[in-house]
Residue, then its C-alpha position, 0 to 999 in steps of 0.5 A: m499500499t502506498e504512503a497515503r491511507r485509504t479512507d475505507e480502512a482503519t488503522v490501529v497504532p499502539y502508543r508507547d506507555g499509552p492508548l491504542i489510537i484508531r483512525g479511519a472507518f471503524r465502529v466500536l461495539d460492546q460485547e453484545g454487539e451494540p454500537i458505542g458512540t464515537p464522536r470523532a474520526t480518531v479515538a484513543l482506546c484505553r490499554c491501562g485499564r484505569s480510564r473512567a471513560r472505558p473503553f476510551c482513554d482519559g489519560s489515566h495511564r500517565l498517573t498510574g505509571f502504565r508501561a507498554s511498548d509501541r510494538a507487538e509483544g509476546p512469544d507469538s508476536r511478529e510483524c504482519r504486512e500485506d507486502d510480504g505475505n504474512s497474515c496475522r491470526 
């Protein structure tokens, strides 16, 4: 894919020691499949579990000392890119 992003595609970017930032065409659903209103085209989802606005980030990670990489973590993590034929499961 080129540098310009398609508008019909969502991107999820984990920020170091912070939230997951989602941009593009996306929907956020609760566990019953009901939509959760998203007032913006870009949202931050909580990763620390301390937000009072879950599933959205309210900045609580800064106060709690939350630490997380900006990359995939764990023994099964690997880069997934369309151009090299890898698939993420």
